[in-house]
C-alpha positions as CSV (number, residue, x, y, z in Angstrom):
1,M,0.0,0.0,0.0
2,S,1.4,3.4,-1.0
3,I,2.0,6.4,1.4
4,G,-1.1,8.2,0.2
5,D,-3.3,5.1,0.4
6,T,-2.1,4.4,4.0
7,L,-2.8,8.0,5.1
8,A,-6.2,8.1,3.4
9,D,-7.2,4.7,4.9
10,A,-6.1,5.8,8.4
11,R,-8.0,9.0,8.1
12,R,-11.2,7.2,7.1
13,Q,-10.8,4.7,9.9
14,A,-10.3,7.6,12.4
15,G,-13.6,9.1,11.1
16,L,-12.0,12.3,10.0
17,T,-12.6,14.4,6.8
18,V,-9.9,16.2,4.8
19,T,-11.2,19.5,6.2
20,Q,-10.8,18.3,9.8
21,V,-7.3,17.0,9.2
22,S,-6.4,20.4,7.6
23,Q,-7.8,22.3,10.6
24,Q,-5.7,20.2,13.0
25,T,-2.4,20.2,11.0
26,R,-2.8,23.7,9.4
27,I,-2.0,22.1,6.0
28,R,-4.1,23.2,3.1
29,E,-6.8,20.7,1.9
30,S,-5.4,20.7,-1.6
31,I,-2.0,19.5,-0.4
32,I,-3.6,16.8,1.8
33,R,-5.7,15.5,-1.2
34,A,-2.5,15.6,-3.4
35,I,-0.5,13.6,-0.8
36,E,-3.3,11.0,-0.6
37,Q,-3.0,10.7,-4.4
38,N,0.8,10.2,-3.9
39,D,1.5,13.6,-5.5
40,F,4.1,15.5,-3.4
41,S,4.9,18.3,-5.8
42,P,2.6,20.9,-4.0
43,C,4.6,20.4,-0.8
44,G,7.5,22.6,-2.0
45,G,10.3,20.1,-1.6
46,D,11.3,16.8,0.1
47,F,12.0,18.5,3.4
48,Y,8.4,19.9,3.7
49,A,6.9,16.7,2.3
50,R,8.4,14.7,5.2
51,G,7.1,17.3,7.7
52,H,3.6,17.1,6.1
53,I,3.6,13.2,6.3
54,R,4.6,13.3,10.0
55,S,1.9,15.9,10.8
56,I,-0.9,14.0,9.0
57,A,0.2,10.7,10.4
58,S,0.1,12.0,14.0
59,V,-3.4,13.3,13.5
60,V,-4.9,10.2,11.8
61,G,-3.2,7.9,14.3
62,T,-0.7,6.0,12.3
63,D,3.1,5.5,12.7
64,P,5.0,8.0,10.5
65,V,8.4,6.2,10.6
66,P,7.7,3.5,8.0
67,L,6.0,6.1,5.8
68,I,9.1,8.4,5.9
69,R,11.3,5.4,5.2
70,E,9.2,4.5,2.1
71,Y,9.3,8.2,1.0
72,D,13.1,8.2,1.3
73,E,13.4,5.0,-0.8
74,E,11.3,6.6,-3.5
75,H,12.7,10.1,-3.5
76,G,16.1,9.8,-1.9
77,P,17.5,10.2,1.7
78,P,17.3,13.6,3.5
79,G,21.0,14.1,3.0
80,A,20.2,15.3,-0.5
81,M,19.5,18.8,0.9
82,R,22.4,20.5,2.5
83,A,21.9,21.9,6.0
84,S,23.1,25.3,4.9
85,Q,20.2,25.5,2.4
86,V,17.6,24.9,5.2
87,F,19.1,26.9,8.0
88,E,21.0,29.7,6.2
89,P,19.0,33.0,6.6
90,A,18.1,34.9,3.5
91,T,19.8,38.1,4.9
92,P,23.2,37.6,6.5
93,I,23.4,38.7,10.1
94,R,26.3,41.1,10.9
95,I,27.6,40.5,14.3
96,R,29.3,43.4,16.0
97,E,32.0,42.5,18.5
98,P,31.7,44.3,21.8
99,R,34.4,46.9,22.4
100,R,36.8,46.0,25.2
101,F,37.0,48.5,28.1
102,G,40.4,50.1,28.4
103,W,41.5,48.9,31.8
104,G,45.1,49.9,31.0
105,K,44.1,53.5,30.7
106,V,42.2,53.4,34.0
107,A,45.2,51.9,35.8
108,A,47.5,54.7,34.3
109,V,45.1,57.4,35.6
110,L,45.0,55.9,39.0
111,L,48.8,55.7,39.1
112,L,49.2,59.4,38.2
113,A,46.7,60.3,40.9
114,V,48.7,58.4,43.5
115,I,51.9,60.1,42.5
116,G,50.3,63.5,42.6
117,F,48.8,62.9,46.0
118,G,52.2,61.7,47.4
119,A,54.0,64.8,46.0
120,Y,51.3,67.1,47.6
121,R,51.8,65.4,51.0
122,L,55.6,65.8,50.7
123,V,55.4,69.6,49.8
124,S,52.9,70.2,52.6
125,A,55.1,68.6,55.2
126,H,58.2,70.5,54.1
127,S,56.3,73.8,54.2
128,T,55.0,73.2,57.7
129,H,58.5,72.4,58.9
130,N,60.0,75.7,57.7
131,T,57.3,77.9,59.2
132,A,57.5,76.4,62.8
133,T,57.9,78.9,65.7
134,P,61.4,78.8,67.3
135,T,61.9,78.2,71.0
136,A,62.6,81.1,73.5
137,T,66.0,79.6,74.6
138,V,68.6,79.5,71.9
139,R,71.7,77.3,72.6
140,P,74.3,77.9,69.8
141,T,76.4,75.0,70.9
142,A,73.5,72.5,70.8
143,P,71.3,73.2,67.8
144,T,67.9,71.6,67.9
145,A,67.6,68.8,65.4
146,H,64.3,68.6,63.6
147,P,63.3,65.2,62.2
148,T,62.6,65.0,58.5
149,A,58.9,64.2,57.8
150,K,58.6,61.1,55.7
151,P,55.9,61.3,53.0
152,H,53.2,58.7,53.1
153,V,52.5,57.2,49.7
154,S,49.3,55.1,49.5
155,T,49.1,52.2,47.0
156,A,46.1,52.1,44.8
157,P,44.4,48.7,44.6
158,T,44.7,46.8,41.4
159,P,41.4,46.9,39.5
160,V,39.8,43.5,39.1
161,T,38.8,42.7,35.6
162,H,35.5,40.8,35.4
163,K,35.1,38.9,32.2
164,P,31.5,39.5,30.9
165,S,29.4,36.3,30.7
166,A,28.5,35.0,27.3
167,P,24.9,36.0,26.2
168,E,22.4,33.2,26.3
169,A,19.1,32.5,24.5
170,V,16.4,30.7,26.5
171,I,14.0,29.1,24.0
172,K,10.7,27.9,25.3
173,L,8.1,26.1,23.1
174,V,4.6,25.4,24.4
175,A,2.5,23.2,22.1
176,T,-1.2,23.9,21.9
177,E,-1.5,21.5,18.9
178,N,0.7,18.7,17.6
179,C,3.8,20.1,15.9
180,W,7.1,18.9,14.4
181,V,10.4,20.6,15.5
182,S,14.0,20.3,14.4
183,L,16.8,22.2,16.2
184,S,20.4,22.3,14.8
185,N,23.6,24.2,15.6
186,A,25.5,26.4,13.1
187,S,27.6,23.4,11.9
188,G,24.4,21.4,11.0
189,Q,24.6,19.0,14.0
190,Q,21.1,17.9,15.0
191,L,20.3,18.9,18.6
192,F,16.6,17.8,18.6
193,Q,14.2,16.4,16.1
194,G,10.7,15.0,16.6
195,T,7.0,15.6,17.2
196,V,5.9,17.7,20.2
197,L,2.4,16.7,21.2
198,A,-0.2,19.2,22.3
199,G,0.1,20.2,25.9
200,N,3.8,19.5,26.1
201,T,6.6,22.1,26.7
202,M,10.2,22.1,25.5
203,T,13.0,24.4,26.7
204,W,16.5,24.9,25.3
205,R,19.3,27.2,26.6
206,E,21.7,28.1,23.9
207,K,24.9,30.3,23.9
208,H,25.7,29.8,20.3
209,P,23.7,30.4,17.1
210,V,21.1,27.7,16.3
211,S,18.5,27.1,13.6
212,M,14.9,25.9,14.2
213,V,12.4,24.4,11.8
214,I,8.8,24.3,13.0
215,G,6.0,22.4,11.3
216,N,2.6,23.8,12.2
217,P,3.9,27.0,13.7
218,G,0.3,28.2,14.3
219,G,-0.1,25.4,16.9
220,I,2.7,26.6,19.3
221,V,3.6,29.5,21.6
222,L,7.4,30.3,21.2
223,T,9.3,32.7,23.6
224,V,13.0,33.7,23.4
225,N,14.3,35.1,26.7
226,G,10.7,35.7,27.9
227,K,9.6,37.5,24.7
228,T,6.8,35.9,22.6
229,E,7.8,35.6,19.0
230,T,5.2,36.2,16.3
231,L,5.2,33.2,13.9
232,S,3.7,33.1,10.4
233,T,0.6,31.1,9.4
234,V,2.3,29.0,6.8
235,Q,2.8,25.2,7.2
236,V,6.5,25.5,8.2
237,D,8.6,28.3,9.7
238,T,12.5,28.5,9.8
239,L,14.1,30.5,12.6
240,T,17.7,31.6,13.1
241,I,18.5,32.5,16.8
242,N,21.8,34.1,17.6
243,P,22.3,35.2,21.2
244,S,25.3,37.5,20.3
245,S,23.5,39.4,17.6
246,K,21.6,42.7,18.0
247,T,18.9,41.1,15.9
248,M,18.5,37.9,18.0
249,V,15.7,36.1,16.0
250,T,15.2,35.9,12.3
251,I,12.1,34.1,10.9
252,S,11.6,32.9,7.3
253,G,8.9,30.8,5.7
254,P,9.1,28.5,2.7
255,S,8.2,31.4,0.3
256,G,11.4,33.2,1.3
257,T,9.7,35.9,3.4
258,V,12.1,37.1,6.2
259,T,11.1,38.9,9.4
260,A,13.9,40.3,11.6
261,V,12.8,40.6,15.3
262,G,14.7,42.8,17.8
263,A,16.9,41.3,20.5
264,S,14.9,39.8,23.3
265,E,15.6,41.0,26.9
266,P,16.0,38.2,29.5
């Protein structure tokens, strides 16, 4: 039995119509009917076709693993698409390196202040010694010896350099409907991939740039550092999250539309 026949038969056994499956998966009815006819061309590519198969299978109550395996045997393994083509943002993100604070200049200013203060104390002590009132009895043979005042030089404490902590992105996903999620780092290594069922919550803490692909973005609530991100209403959203960038979150859909969202405050 083909992939389309399996999904259509499972849908009918579950007592669901194409419209009901479309409402739960946020996939257009025309695409669902095409998939049930084994026509995957409206999906927009193998990557999105696999995501649609997983979403439909989870709603109609059938295992998506053998269906994805059958799809790979017919259309090729997922390695045919490079990770850079999926996760590379349409507009390159320019990362500005933070300027290092000149602690050397601060130390030089403090040293000059200490030297100036010591010189001031030395001159003041010498002036006080020269203007002292002489005693009434003068003994020429035994002149009075006056001790020389020693200047007091205070040592300034060495400033402690605190290395700023690396910025961090706290990504929290709350599923209100079944959705499919893939999370990878900048080198293409898979950090997470799978279906998040409705009512479940996933949290990631990342200090390096990551890319996230979400199937059924309308069925989740996504926050980055406590700020809710506005996702599109398409079937799949691609997000690039860079904790070190002024523009922390970049969102793009399968049509190539890109939305740059300002940096989220923790």
